[in-house]
N, C-alpha and C positions, 0 to 999 in steps of 0.2 A: 480176533482175526488180525493177522499181520498186515502192516500198511501196504507192502508190496502187492499182496494178494488182493487187498481191497481196491487198489488202483486198477489192477488187471480186470477184476470183476466189474468195476465201475465203467471202464472203457468198453467192456463187452456189452453192457446194458446200453450204453450210449450208441454204439454202432447198430445194435439190434433195433433200437428205437428209430434210428434214421432209416434203416432198411424197411421197416414196417411202414414208416411214413411214406416212403417212395412207392411201396406196394399199393397203398391206398390210391395213389395217383394213377396207377395202372388199371384199377378195377372200376367197374360201373357202379359207383357208390354215391352218385348224385352230388349233393352239396359238399360232402366230405371230400370227394375227389376234386371238385372245383377249388375248394379251399387250399388243398395241398398244392395243386398246380399253380394257384395264385401266389403262394409263398415262393415257389421256385422260379417264377417268371422274372425276367430282368431284361435290361437293354431294349432291343427292338420289340420285345414282347410286352414291355411295360413302359411305353412312351407317354409322357404328358403331352396334351394337345398344345398347351402354351405354358410359359413359365409361371403364369398366374393361376393355372388350373392343374395343380399337381395331384396325383392320386393320393388318397388317404393312406396313412400308415406306411409310407415309403421314404426311402433315403436315396441320395444320388448314387448312381452306379459307380462313380469314381471312388466311392468309399471302399471299393474292393481293396484298395491299397492298405487299408487297416488290417485286413486278413493277413497279408504277407508280412507286414511289419511286426505284428504280434507273433506270427509263426516264426519269423527269423529270430526274435528275442528268445523264445522258448527253445527252439531247435538248437540254436548256438550254445545255450547253456547245457543242454543234455549232450550235445556233441562234445563239448569240452570235458564234461564229467566222464563220458564213455572213453574218450581218448586217454585221459589220465589213468583211468582204471586199466584199460588195455595195455598201456605203457608199463604200469606197475606189474602186470602179469607177464609181460614179454621180456623185460630187461632185468637181469640177464639170466640166462640159463647156464652159462658157463662160468666166466670169471667173477660174477657178482652174486653167486648163490647165497652167500651169507647176508648180503644186503637185502635181497628179496625176502629171505626168511624173516629178517628184522622188520621189514615193511608189514608183512602179514601178521607177525607177532604183535605189532603195534595196533593192529585192528582188533583188539580185544581177544587175542588168542585164536583168531579164525584161521591162522596159518599152521595148524598142527593136526596131525592125524595119528590116532593110536590104533591098536589092533581092533578095537570095536567099531572103527569107521568114523569118518568125519571129513573135514575139508583138509586136503593135503597141502604140503608146502611146494617146494620146487618140483618134485617128481609128479605132482598132480596139477601143476599150473597150466599145462598145455591145453587141457580141456576148457578151463575158464578163459585162457588167452584166445582160443579160437572163437568162443562165443562172444567175447568182448569186442574183438575186431569185426565180427559179423554184424553186431549191432552198430558199430561205428560206420561200417560201409553203408548200411541202410540210412543212417542219419546224414551221411555225406550226400547221398542221393537227394534226400529231402532238402538239405541246405542248398544244393545246386538249383533245385526247383524254386524255392521261395526267393532266392537271390535273383534268378532270371525273371520271375514274375514282378518283383519290385522294379527291376530295370525296365521291363516292358511298360509298366504303369506310368513311369516317369518319362520315358523316351520313345515309346512306340505307340501306345494306345492314345487315341483322341476320342474320349468319351463324349457322346452327344450331351449337350446341356439339359436335354429333356429326358434322358435315359434314367430310369429309376429301378429300384428293387424293393421288395417288401421288407419291412423292418424285422420280421421274424426270420426271413431268409438271411438278413444281415447278421442276426445274432447266431444263427447256425454256423455261418461262415466264420465268425469270430471264434467259435469253439472248435471248428474243424481242424485247423492246422496244429494248435497245441495238442489236441487229442491224437492226431496222426503221429506227431513226434513222440509222445509218450507211449503210443502203441509200439513203435519201433524200438524205443529205449527199453521197454519191458518185454521184449521178444522172448527172452530166456528165463523169465521169472517163474516159469513152472518148475524150474529146478530150484528148490528151496536153498540149497547150499550156495548156488550162484547168487541168488537174491540176497541171502544173508551177507555174503561177502561184499557185494557192491553197496549194500545198505550201510554196512559198517564203514566202508571206505568213504561214502558220501557224508555220513555223520561226522567223521573225522575232519573232512574238508570244511564242512559248515562250522565245525567247532574251532576252526582256525589252525589246526595242526597241519604242518607241511610234511606229509608222509614221505614224499619222495626224497627228502634230504638224506635219508640213509642209503639210498640207491644212487645209481649214476645219474647226474644231471642231464637234462635234455640236450645240452650243447657240449657235453663231455667229448673232448677230442679223441679219447680212447675208443669211443663207440663209432664204428665206421658206418658208411652208408649202407653196406650190405646188412648190417644189424637191423637197421630200420626196415629194410626190405623183407625181413623174416615174416612180418605180418602178411605181406602180399603173397609170398611163396606159400603161405599156409591156406590161402583161399582155395576152395573147391571149384571144380569146373562149372557147377551150376551157378556159383556166385559171379564168375566171369561172364557167363551167358546172360544172367540177369542184368549185369552192368551194361552189356552190349545192347540188350533190348531197351533198357532205360534210356541209354544215350540216343538210340534211334528215335524214340518218342520225344525226348527232350529237344533234340535238334528240329524235328518236324513240327513240334508245337511252336517253337520260335519262328520257324519259316512261315507257317500258316497264319500266325498272329501278324507278321509283317505284311502278308498279303491283305489281310483284313484292314490293317492300318492304312495301307496304300490306297484303298478305295476312297479315303477322305483326304489323302495327301496331295500335295502339288506335284509329286513325282513318285514313281514306283520304284521301291528299293526292297529287295528281299535277301540280299547277300551280305558281304562284309560291310558294305556302306551303311547298312541299317544299324550296325553296331556302333559305329563311331560318329554318326551324325543323326541326331534326333529327327523324327518326322515333323515336317512343317504342315500343319493342317490348312486346308483350303476352306475358308469360312463359308464359301458358297455350298460346300458339301457337308458342312458340320452335322446337319440333320437329315442327310440323304443316304439312302442305302442302295447298293448295287449288288449284282451277282458276282460272288467271288470266283476267280478262276485260277488255275495253275496248281501244281503239286497234288496233294490228296483231294483238293476241292473238285478235281475232275471226276471223282467217283462218289463223293459224299458231300452233303451240305454243310456239315459241321466237322470239317477235317481237324480243327484244333481240339475238339472233344475226342476224336478218334486217337489222336496223338497222345492225349492225356491218359486214356485207357491203356495205351501201349506202354507208356513209361511206368504206370503203376503196376502193370503186369510184370515189368522188369523187376520192380521192388519185391513182388511176391516170389518170383523165381529166385532172386538173390537171397531171400529169407529162408529158402529151403521148402517153402510151402507147407510147413508143419505147425503154424501158429494160427489158431482160430481167429484171434482179433485182427490179424493182418488180412486174412481172407474176408472178414466182415467189412473192414475198411475198403478193400478192393470192390466188394459187392456193392457197397454204398456208392462208390465212385461210378461204377457201371450203371446202376439204376438211375442215379441223379442225372448224369450226363445224357443217358438215353432218353429220359423224359424231356429234358430241355431240347435235345436234338430233334425229337419227334415234332414238337411244337414249332421249332424254328424252321424245320423242313416244310411243314405245312404253311407257315407264314410266307416263305419264299415262293412256293407254288401259287399261293393266292395273290401275292404282290406282283409277280412277274409272269406275264402270259407266255413268254419265250423261255421259261425256265427249263433246263435240260431234263427230259423225261426219265432218262436212265439213272439219274443220281438217286442215291439212297440217303437216309438221314445220317447214319453214323458208321454202319458196317457195310462195306462195298458188296453189292449184289444181293444182300440179305435183308438189311433193315435200315 
């Protein structure tokens, strides 16, 4: 079995396993259900009573940062590979056709097509170019997400010293972002020609060959700005819609995270000021929880989870919605956040007698 296909199948098994795990947490299965829920609990749902009485098999919640740092490392590497491949497919269709042919000829003969069929050269690059830039767009979205989460962990969040998470939940989190990035990177690997072409390109890169030296350099003055804009012009309407939906969720999640951070801060900041000035924690509030208000919190208890579902829905839309692994990724996000939101919502209702009765857990008016 080819390596690319093995990666795709491995990712599918990974996402199915996580979805099944979440399903157990939704069913009345006694000890199995409690075990799954215990793995997913964190923060206010898994507080230590004192620093000397920490729950077994737990790690500090602030270790969330590890997820995003590893995710950034993996996603940036895949983003770079995808950009270079998309670039090789894009430049140039007009005055540099010979160089493009040379590039793909250098990839072990992948750039030829005869009457019996195969992978084309310049006349067939449009198909691969569109797919490469499509994967690049999805990876850019993921890059924006992990970068923002890293910023928030260092400048916005003030984790309670007693907040913990289960060690198995930590291990799942460490695997989540790399798996998500590889899922987006392998979006079009069901096309064996595309997979073969990018695989050979990648092998050449790892082998130390600078494939692009036969084509126009990235900073070639002969390549105008509109040449680089060709990739944007090639995006379909659904990709722009997906990007817009993602941006809405991305902005709202940052805003709701700022609202949560302000509950422990000496001052409330949810706008531009929250970007340029880190939150200063009020030590008297370090282990205290309050009712979040404002923005989407007026309708749901876990508005930051709602925003995350929206941004991942944007990724699904931008992908075209025709990749099973991306749908499984989205399903896992929805299941995982819905379970956490349900328990968090119940915690709020138990903790605060004056908690708004009309609020739902994660979906306004529904759930």
